[in-house]
N, C-alpha and C positions, 0 to 999 in steps of 0.2 A: 392724664391723659400725655404719654412720653413725646420729650424733648425732642425726639429725633426720629432717623424717616426710616424704616425696617424696609424687606422686598416682600412683596405677599410668596406665598407661597409656590405660586405660580412665579412668577418671577426668580424662584429661585431654583427651581428645576429649568427654565429658559438658562441660566446658569450652568446650572448641572449639566447643559446638553450640547449649549456654545462651547463645555468645554470642554467633554465628552470623556466624562467622570469615569470611568472603567463599572459595572455595574454590578461589581462583586464588592464597594468602596456608595456605592449608591445605598445595596442593603442595608451596610452597617452603618450610610450616616440614617434611614428612617427609623432605623431599633434603636439606635442610638435621639434622635429629636425623638418616639414616645417615650422612650424610658424616663429619660431629661422631663415635659413635654407631664407626662403623670409626679414624679415629682415635684415639680413647682404647681403644680395645680392644687395639691395635698400639700403644700408650705399656704401657696394663699386662703384654703380653710382651715387653717392654724394659725391663722393672721398675721403669714407674715406678709410682707411686700414683694415678687417675684414677677416680673416681666415674661410671660407666659411664651407669646409668639416672638419674642428676642431669642430666646432660651430657643424656642422651634426650629427657628429662621438656627441661626447658626452652631445648632446642632446640622442642618441639613447644608449646610455646607464650610460644615472643619474641617471636610477634609477636598475640598473643594481641587485642589493645589495636590492633594496628598501625590502625583506622577511622579511632583519636583525631586523629589525623596525613594525614586528608581529608576534602577540601573539602564532601563528600555531598554531592554536585548531577551528575555527571555519568559513568552507572554506564556507558558503552557499551562499553569494555574491559573489565566482571566476564566469567568464564569462567562464570556461573549466572546466570536470569531472576532478579534485586530484587526481592524481595518492599514492601507497602510496610511490613511488621514488618519486614521487616530493615533498611530505611529509618529506623522507629522507635525501635529496641533502638539501632541506631548514634549515631542524633541522643543519646537517652538516656545512652550513656557519652561522648559525648566531653562533655555536658553534664557531668556529671557529675564527669569529670579534665578541666572548661573550664583549658582554657592546659596542658597536661601533656601528654610525647610521653607516646608508648606505652610505649616501655619505662620510665618514672616511671610509667603507668599501670595498666600490667601488673602492678610488683613493691606497690605500694599493693594492690591485689589480694590480689593472694598473701598478701602478708605477714605478715599472722598465723597464716596454717593454713601457713606453707610458706616462713620468712627463711630459707631457703638456694638455695630454689630464686630466686625475689625476689631473692634479691643477686643473680645469677648471669644471669639474663631485663636488672635491670638495666643491668647495665655490656656488653649487645651495643650500643647507642650506636655512630653510626658516626664520632661522634668524639671515643668514650671513647679512644682512642690521646695523642692531644695532650694530656689533662684528666688528673696527678697524679690528682686523686682518685677519678679513673673508668676509670683505665686497668685494665684485669682483669688479676689476681694467680694468680687460683689456674688448674688448670691447666680443669677443667669453665669456666671463666671464657673461660677464653684461648680454649679449644677453642668454643666456644659461641660466641661473637664473629669466629673462623677459616671457619669450615662457615658461617654467616651470610650473609659478605661474598665469600665462593666458588662463594656459590649466587642463581643469578639466573631466578628465576621459578622453575623447578624442574629446569633444568642446572646441573653445577658448572661454573667456566670457571673461566681466573686470574686472580689479586687481581686486578691491572694491568684487567681487559679487567672485571672485577663493579667495583669505581671508576670506572674512567672512567662505566659505567654509574648511577650511584647521584650519582654529581654532575652530570652534564648529568640528569636525574630532577630533582631532590631540594639539588642544592649552590647553582644559580642562577650557573655558571661558574666558582667556588670555587679558582681554581687553586692557592692560597698556600694551601688546605686540603691539596691534594689533596697537593704537592709535602711537606709538610709531614711527611703520614698514608707514602707512600709513603719518606721515609726512616725514619722507626722505623719503619716493619712487621717492620726483621728482627725489632726481640723474643718476638714471638708464639712465634718454636718453636726 
């Protein structure tokens, strides 16, 4: 029996709606959750102890505040029409969490009510593998990190393909970071 509280799946979707998470991010989170849940169930079947619900809920909410990292200028790549209410909400969230990356913003938002969930989400940051303090240590943290890195948009892809995409899109060509992460990717399993 767990010693911490988790939101139900319905409560996760209520948070997603409340924060107006863009549709493409919801699809990414759902695919990440399915992959991570599958892996958690497999680990449990092999004698490991993994809280499948924690893994699934953390994946559903891992990009809850992803908009904090967006420039909020061009929405042409979004899967759904973006309303003025969406933009206003996202701007408020970005202002509220000014200068904070989405992982930390979500952990702050969820931390009081769901500390284990918040910690698991916080450790999915792209550079966690190279940060001794942020490196995922529990199975739940590792699975959320790993599944997120394996899902490009809403498709599971190879780890190398996903990391290459992330570096091209967000890494400003940080080839040294890519090499360092590739060098350390064996710890995950």
